[in-house]
C-alpha positions in Angstrom: 27.9 38.2 107.4 29.5 37.3 110.7 28.6 33.6 110.8 25.8 31.0 110.3 23.1 29.4 112.5 22.5 25.7 111.8 19.5 23.6 112.9 19.2 19.9 112.5 16.4 17.4 113.0 16.9 13.6 113.4 13.6 12.8 111.6 14.6 14.6 108.5 11.5 16.8 108.3 11.2 19.9 106.1 11.1 23.3 107.8 8.2 25.6 106.8 8.5 29.1 105.6 7.2 30.4 108.9 9.8 28.3 110.8 12.6 29.7 108.5 11.4 33.2 109.1 11.3 32.7 112.8 14.9 31.2 112.6 16.0 34.3 110.7 14.7 36.6 113.3 16.4 34.5 116.0 19.6 34.6 114.0 19.5 38.4 113.8 19.0 38.6 117.5 21.9 36.2 118.1 24.1 38.4 116.0 23.3 41.4 118.0 24.0 39.5 121.2 27.2 38.1 119.8 28.4 41.5 118.6 27.6 43.1 121.9 29.5 40.4 123.7 32.5 40.6 121.4 32.5 44.4 121.7 32.5 44.1 125.4 35.3 41.6 125.3 37.4 43.8 122.9 36.8 46.8 125.1 38.0 44.8 128.1 41.0 43.6 126.1 41.7 47.1 125.0 41.5 48.4 128.5 43.8 45.6 129.7 46.3 46.4 126.9 46.1 50.2 127.6 46.6 49.5 131.3 49.5 47.2 130.6 51.1 49.7 128.2 50.7 52.5 130.7 52.2 50.3 133.5 55.2 49.3 131.4 55.6 52.8 130.1 55.6 54.1 133.6 58.3 51.6 134.6 60.6 52.4 131.7 60.2 56.1 132.1 61.1 56.1 135.8 64.9 55.9 135.1 67.4 56.8 132.4 69.8 54.0 133.3 70.2 52.0 130.1 70.6 48.6 131.7 67.5 49.1 133.9 65.4 50.5 131.1 66.2 47.6 128.7 65.6 44.9 131.4 62.2 46.4 132.2 61.3 46.5 128.6 62.4 42.8 128.0 60.4 41.6 131.1 57.4 43.9 130.6 56.6 42.7 127.1 56.2 39.1 128.3 53.0 39.7 130.1 51.7 42.2 127.5 51.4 39.5 124.8 51.5 36.4 126.9 54.8 35.2 125.4 57.7 33.3 127.0 60.8 35.0 125.6 61.9 38.4 124.5 65.0 40.2 123.2 66.2 43.7 122.5 68.9 44.1 119.9 70.5 47.3 118.8 72.0 48.1 115.4 75.8 48.5 115.3 78.0 50.4 112.9 79.2 47.1 111.3 75.6 46.2 110.4 75.3 43.5 113.1 72.6 43.5 115.8 73.9 43.2 119.3 71.8 41.9 122.2 71.1 44.7 124.7 68.7 42.8 127.0 67.0 39.3 127.1 63.8 38.2 128.9 62.2 34.8 129.7 63.5 31.7 127.9 65.9 33.9 125.8 68.2 34.1 128.7 68.8 30.4 128.5 70.4 30.4 125.1 71.8 33.9 124.7 73.7 36.6 126.5 74.0 40.4 126.4 76.4 41.4 123.6 75.5 38.4 121.4 75.3 39.5 117.8 73.2 38.4 114.8 73.6 39.5 111.2 71.2 41.9 109.7 68.9 40.3 107.0 68.9 36.9 108.6 66.0 35.5 110.6 63.0 37.4 112.1 65.2 40.0 113.8 67.5 40.5 110.8 64.6 40.9 108.4 62.8 43.3 110.7 65.9 45.5 110.9 66.6 45.6 107.2 63.0 46.0 106.0 61.9 48.2 108.9 58.6 46.4 109.4 57.2 43.6 111.6 58.1 40.0 110.9 56.4 36.9 112.4 56.1 33.2 112.1 53.6 30.8 113.6 56.0 27.9 113.6 59.7 28.3 113.0 60.1 24.6 112.3 58.2 24.7 109.0 58.8 28.3 107.9 61.7 28.7 105.4 61.3 32.4 104.8 63.9 33.6 107.2 67.0 31.7 106.2 67.8 30.2 109.6 70.7 27.8 109.8 69.8 24.3 110.9 71.8 24.9 114.1 69.9 28.0 115.0 66.6 26.5 114.1 67.3 23.4 116.3 68.5 25.6 119.2 65.2 27.6 119.1 63.2 24.4 119.1 65.3 23.0 121.9 64.7 25.9 124.3 61.0 26.2 123.4 60.9 29.1 121.0 58.5 28.0 118.2 56.5 31.0 117.2 58.1 34.5 117.0 57.3 38.1 116.3 59.9 40.9 115.7 59.2 44.6 115.2 61.6 47.5 114.5 62.6 50.0 117.2 62.3 53.4 115.5 63.2 56.9 116.5 62.6 59.8 114.2 62.1 57.4 111.3 65.4 55.6 111.9 65.6 52.0 112.9 67.9 51.7 115.9 67.2 48.1 116.7 64.6 45.3 117.0 62.2 44.1 119.8 61.4 40.4 119.4 59.1 38.0 121.3 58.7 34.2 121.2 56.3 31.4 122.2 57.1 27.7 123.0 54.0 26.6 121.0 52.8 27.4 117.5 50.8 30.6 117.5 49.2 32.9 115.0 50.0 36.5 115.8 47.0 38.6 114.9 47.0 42.1 113.4 46.1 43.3 116.9 49.1 41.5 118.4 51.4 43.1 115.9 49.9 46.6 116.4 50.2 46.2 120.1 53.8 45.1 120.0 54.7 47.9 117.6 53.0 50.5 119.8 54.9 49.2 122.8 58.2 49.1 120.7 57.7 52.8 119.7 57.5 53.7 123.4 60.4 51.5 124.2 62.5 52.9 121.4 62.1 56.4 122.8 63.1 55.2 126.3 66.1 53.3 125.0 67.1 56.3 122.8 67.0 58.6 125.8 68.9 56.2 128.0 71.5 55.8 125.2 71.8 59.6 125.0 72.2 59.8 128.8 74.9 57.2 128.6 76.7 59.0 125.8 76.6 62.2 127.9 77.8 60.4 130.9 80.7 58.9 128.9 81.5 62.3 127.5 81.5 63.8 131.0 83.7 61.0 132.2 86.0 61.6 129.3 86.2 65.3 130.1 86.9 64.4 133.7 89.7 62.2 132.7 91.2 64.8 130.4 90.8 67.3 133.2 92.7 65.0 135.6 95.5 64.8 133.1 95.6 68.6 132.8 95.6 68.9 136.6 98.5 66.4 136.7 100.4 68.5 134.2 99.8 71.6 136.4 100.8 69.9 139.6 103.8 68.2 137.9 103.3 64.8 139.3 105.7 61.9 138.4 104.9 60.0 135.2 103.9 56.9 137.1 101.5 58.9 139.3 99.9 60.5 136.2 99.4 57.2 134.4 97.9 55.4 137.4 95.5 58.3 138.1 94.2 58.1 134.5 94.2 54.4 133.8 91.6 53.3 136.3 89.1 55.8 135.1 89.8 55.0 131.5 89.4 51.3 132.0 86.0 51.8 133.8 84.9 54.2 131.1 85.6 51.8 128.3 84.5 48.7 130.2 87.6 46.7 129.4 89.5 44.2 131.6 92.9 45.9 131.3 94.6 49.2 130.5 98.4 49.7 130.3 100.7 52.7 129.6 104.0 51.7 128.0 107.1 53.8 127.2 109.1 52.9 124.1 112.9 52.7 123.8 113.3 52.7 120.1 117.1 52.4 120.3 117.0 49.1 122.2 113.8 47.9 120.6 112.1 47.4 124.0 108.9 48.4 125.7 109.0 49.6 129.3 105.8 49.0 131.4 105.1 52.3 133.1 101.8 51.6 134.8 98.8 49.3 134.5 95.3 48.5 136.0 93.4 45.3 135.5 90.6 43.1 136.9 93.1 40.3 137.5 96.5 40.1 139.2 99.3 41.5 137.0 102.0 39.0 136.0 104.5 41.9 135.5 105.2 45.1 137.2 106.3 48.7 136.4 109.8 48.9 134.9 109.7 45.5 133.3 110.7 45.4 129.7 109.6 43.2 126.8 110.0 43.2 123.0 108.8 46.0 120.9 107.1 43.5 118.7 104.3 43.3 121.2 103.3 46.8 120.2 102.5 45.9 116.6 103.5 47.9 113.5 105.8 50.6 114.8 105.7 52.5 111.5 101.9 52.7 111.8 102.2 53.9 115.4 104.6 56.6 114.3 101.9 57.8 111.9 99.4 57.9 114.7 97.5 54.8 113.6 96.2 52.5 116.5 97.0 48.8 116.2 94.9 45.8 117.2 96.9 42.8 118.4 95.4 39.3 118.5 96.9 37.7 121.6 96.6 34.2 120.1 98.9 35.3 117.2 101.7 36.4 119.6 104.7 34.2 120.1 104.4 32.0 123.2 105.6 33.8 126.2 104.7 34.4 129.9 103.4 37.8 128.9 101.0 36.4 126.3 99.9 33.5 128.5 99.1 35.9 131.3 97.1 38.1 129.0 94.9 35.2 128.0 94.6 34.0 131.6 93.2 37.5 132.5 90.6 37.4 129.8 92.4 39.6 127.2 91.9 38.0 123.8 93.0 41.1 121.9 94.3 44.5 122.8 94.4 47.9 121.0 97.7 49.8 121.0 97.1 53.6 120.8 100.3 55.6 120.1 101.4 58.4 122.4 103.1 61.1 120.3 104.5 64.5 121.2 105.6 66.8 118.3 105.4 63.9 115.9 107.8 61.8 118.1 106.5 58.4 119.3 107.2 58.0 123.0 104.9 55.1 124.0 101.4 53.8 123.9 98.2 53.3 125.8 97.1 49.6 125.5 93.5 48.6 126.0 92.8 44.9 126.5 89.5 43.5 125.5 87.6 40.2 125.0 87.2 40.8 121.2 89.3 42.4 118.5 86.5 44.7 117.2 86.9 47.8 119.4 84.0 50.2 118.9 84.8 53.5 117.2 83.9 55.5 120.4 86.4 53.4 122.4 89.1 54.2 119.8 88.2 57.9 119.9 88.3 58.1 123.7 91.6 56.2 123.9 93.2 58.4 121.3 92.1 61.6 123.1 93.5 60.2 126.4 96.7 59.0 124.8 97.3 62.5 123.3 96.8 64.3 126.6 98.7 61.6 128.5 101.7 61.9 126.1 101.9 65.6 126.8 101.5 65.1 130.6 104.1 62.4 130.8 106.6 64.3 128.6 106.2 67.4 130.8 106.6 65.3 133.9 109.7 63.7 132.6 111.1 67.1 131.7 110.3 68.3 135.2 112.1 65.3 136.7 115.0 66.0 134.4 115.1 69.6 135.3 114.9 68.7 139.0 117.8 66.2 138.6 119.8 68.8 136.8 118.9 71.4 139.4 120.0 69.0 142.2 123.2 68.3 140.3 123.8 72.0 139.8 123.0 72.7 143.4 125.6 70.0 144.4 128.2 71.6 142.1 127.4 75.0 143.4 127.8 73.7 147.0 131.1 72.1 146.0 132.2 75.3 144.2 131.1 77.3 147.3 133.2 75.2 149.5 136.1 75.6 147.1 135.6 79.4 147.1 135.4 79.5 150.8 138.6 77.6 151.0 140.1 80.0 148.5 138.8 82.9 150.5 140.5 81.5 153.6 143.7 81.1 151.6 143.2 84.7 150.4 142.8 85.9 153.9 145.9 84.1 154.9 147.7 85.6 151.8 146.4 89.1 152.7 147.7 88.7 156.2 151.0 87.6 154.8 151.1 90.5 152.4 150.2 92.9 155.1 152.9 91.6 157.5 155.6 89.8 155.5 155.7 92.2 152.5 154.9 95.6 154.1 157.3 95.0 157.0 160.4 94.8 154.7 158.9 97.6 152.5 158.7 99.8 155.5 162.3 99.0 156.3 163.4 100.0 152.8 161.5 103.2 153.1 162.9 103.9 156.6 166.5 103.2 155.6 166.1 105.4 152.5 164.8 108.2 154.7 167.8 107.7 157.1 170.3 107.7 154.3 168.8 110.9 153.0 168.9 112.5 156.4 172.4 111.4 157.5 174.2 111.0 154.2 172.3 113.3 151.8 175.0 116.0 151.8 177.6 113.4 150.8 175.6 112.2 147.7 175.9 113.8 144.3 172.8 114.6 142.2 172.7 111.1 140.7 172.8 109.4 144.2 170.0 111.7 145.5 167.9 110.9 142.4 168.4 107.2 143.0 167.4 107.6 146.6 164.3 109.6 145.6 163.3 106.8 143.2 163.7 104.2 145.9 161.5 106.2 148.3 158.9 106.8 145.5 158.8 103.2 144.4 158.4 102.0 148.0 155.5 104.4 148.5 153.9 103.2 145.2 154.4 99.6 146.3 152.8 100.3 149.6 149.8 101.9 148.0 149.5 98.9 145.6 149.5 96.5 148.5 146.9 98.6 150.4 144.6 98.6 147.3 145.0 94.9 146.8 144.0 94.3 150.4 140.9 96.5 150.0 140.0 94.7 146.8 140.3 91.3 148.3 138.4 92.2 151.4 135.3 93.6 149.7 133.5 90.3 149.8 134.9 89.1 153.1 132.5 91.0 155.3 128.7 90.3 155.4 126.6 92.4 153.1 124.4 94.1 155.6 122.1 96.5 153.7 121.2 99.6 155.7 120.1 103.1 154.7 123.1 105.2 153.9 122.8 109.0 153.6 124.8 110.2 150.6 125.4 113.8 151.7 127.3 113.1 154.9 129.3 110.4 153.1 130.2 112.7 150.3 131.2 115.5 152.7 133.5 113.1 154.5 135.2 112.1 151.2 135.5 115.7 150.0 137.1 116.7 153.2 139.9 114.2 152.5 140.6 115.9 149.2 140.1 119.5 150.4 143.7 120.6 150.2 144.2 119.2 146.7 140.9 120.8 145.5 142.0 124.2 146.8 145.5 123.9 145.4 144.2 122.9 141.9 141.2 125.3 142.1 138.7 122.5 141.4 135.1 123.1 142.2 132.6 120.4 143.2 128.9 120.7 142.6 126.2 118.4 144.1 122.8 117.4 142.9 121.5 114.6 145.2 117.9 114.1 144.0 118.0 110.9 145.9 119.4 111.5 149.4 119.5 107.9 150.6 120.6 104.6 149.2 120.2 101.1 150.8 123.5 99.2 150.8 126.6 98.2 152.7 128.1 101.5 153.9 131.8 100.6 153.9 131.6 99.2 150.3 129.7 102.3 149.1 132.2 104.6 150.7 135.1 102.7 149.1 133.4 102.9 145.6 132.5 106.6 145.9 136.0 107.4 147.2 137.6 105.8 144.1 135.2 107.6 141.8 136.1 111.0 143.4 139.8 110.2 143.4 139.6 109.2 139.7 137.8 112.5 138.8 140.3 114.6 140.7 143.3 112.8 139.2 142.1 113.2 135.6 140.8 116.8 135.9 142.9 119.7 134.5 146.0 120.6 136.5 144.4 123.9 137.5 140.8 124.9 137.3 138.0 122.6 136.2 134.9 121.2 137.9 133.5 117.9 139.2 129.8 117.2 139.5 128.2 114.6 141.8 124.6 113.7 141.3 122.1 111.0 142.3 118.8 110.0 140.7 116.2 107.3 140.6 116.1 105.3 137.3 113.7 102.4 137.3 114.5 100.1 140.2 117.9 101.6 140.7 119.5 104.5 142.5 122.2 105.8 140.1 125.2 107.9 141.5 127.1 109.7 138.8 130.5 111.5 139.1 131.5 113.7 136.1 134.7 115.5 135.4 136.0 117.8 132.5 139.4 116.0 132.3 141.3 114.1 129.6 138.6 111.5 128.9 139.2 108.2 127.1 138.4 106.3 124.0 135.2 104.2 124.6 136.7 101.2 122.8 138.6 100.7 126.1 135.4 100.9 128.3 135.4 97.4 129.6 139.2 97.3 130.0 139.4 100.2 132.5 137.2 98.3 135.0 139.7 95.4 135.1 142.2 95.1 137.9 145.7 96.6 137.1 144.3 98.1 133.9 145.7 101.5 133.0 145.4 103.7 129.9 148.1 106.3 130.9 151.7 106.1 132.0 152.5 106.1 135.7 154.5 109.3 135.3 151.5 111.1 133.7 148.8 110.0 136.1 149.9 107.9 139.1 147.8 105.1 140.3 147.6 101.3 140.9 144.9 100.3 138.4 142.8 98.9 141.2 140.3 101.7 142.0 137.8 101.2 139.2 138.0 97.4 139.7 136.9 98.0 143.3 134.0 100.2 142.0 132.7 97.4 139.7 133.1 94.8 142.4 131.1 96.8 144.9 128.3 97.4 142.3 128.1 93.7 141.4 128.1 92.7 145.1 125.0 94.9 145.6 123.3 93.4 142.5 124.0 96.6 140.5 126.5 97.6 137.8 129.1 100.2 137.0 129.8 101.9 133.6 131.1 105.1 132.1 130.6 107.5 129.2 133.5 109.5 127.9 135.0 111.5 125.0 138.7 112.3 124.6 139.5 115.8 125.7 136.0 116.5 127.0 135.9 114.5 130.2 134.2 111.4 131.6 131.1 110.4 133.6 131.3 107.3 135.8 128.0 105.7 137.0 127.3 103.4 139.9 123.8 101.8 140.0 122.5 100.2 143.2 119.1 98.5 143.5 116.7 100.8 145.4 115.4 97.9 147.5 117.2 94.7 148.6 116.4 91.8 146.2 
């Protein structure tokens, strides 16, 4: 039965059976007409709803921007159900529901970000129970535990009837879509089904937009971390690194202020390194303030972020300026390197409940920033030390140049002032021997010979000292030097002594050319040959000269079969004036091998020897094959 058909007569007559039968036939016809009309109306309504769903669905699928999607959902649902207010609220980790978007009258009493507890009111019940909730008149419905204040506010802004349905994705409730009417209204099963269908579409759109936003934030986080890595590579100054990162970090987290501080734990102070904010800063980089503003230092040492309520801070210009710039609380994230606390990244916010994703991002950035700043500070320290070292080197160079000038003056003095009287001594000794030699006895002649020998030895010592001091006084001009002509020239100088002592010299010059300063190389090779000749046997024996390539060096070796020496004295023999034998046994000044080592070092090479007592020695001179 779908209804009744009633006939009335003012005279009160009775209807006959025929009349009742006719009325029944008429009623059946009316039912058919009524059902047809209602079917057409429902079809029209269904078509209208399908069109509206498709239109709104198209609008919300055109973009993945979360704000745009949520606003289109909140506005699109108004016309779909003929309601005057709407709200989208998403579930939060703390169990609260935060407003994502509002439509219609809801904008007049709420704002994005406003939270309501789960389990309270239409929205809270729909979230907890995961099913639609509705009321025809909030003023008389006590099922939803609304506070008198909230109930009165709803009535004041014209929200009397309401319907809330869960937003579900994959069986999980991610939030609630609610609508309201300013007059009492019974929401039919069709209304509820329609809103739930729309909510299911909206939930997918919101979920996709949220996923895109998460990906965008992850990409931005990776970009920030990449910027820090790039700053490390380019070795920027600590302030430049901090400023490059903070602006991106603040925008990524959506907070009013971000600051990088450095800690001075010895003085108990915080140094402001860099900051960005939406309002004018009351302080500037380099300003210091108490370490107490950073919270529990012990917790920061352990790597635990601290949340500071600005209202709980002691009154100060710093705290007042934070409040004036909209910072009600701030999170202090420690910057640690190798377990050492060096500073913090502070994130200022309007609330003290920083979302977990903000904490995670801030910690990641703080870790990278700590490494970057530490490396930059080390780079600055190395640069300062290098500059100081360079200054000391320049000062030392000037001192050495002055010393060299004094040495030149001394060498000139030695050459003139010492050798002149020495020549006079030798000359007079020779004159005495020539003119008065026949008048002297053997002792006198022996004394005279000693005078002449000592004068000659002194002259040789002065000459060797001059050669040693002048090795570094001329420019080191590296040029190709042929070893064979140089060796022949030196052997020619020893030709008479070689013949007299029956010494043979063999050559094996695998490397015929060396790059170096010719005069220095000649001096070094001359001393090595003289040394080999001096310590070879009195008669007979051999000397071998060879050259070879060993790694990056050209090595010249001079070997003899002479007396040799104990290797424990190896380093000593290359020192100036160092001798292992008496002057009477092997004459010399003790300067020759010192000259060899100095020439080698001047070329960036080295000199060394191998020897065994009674079996001879090999002296080596290594010169880089190419100029450094």
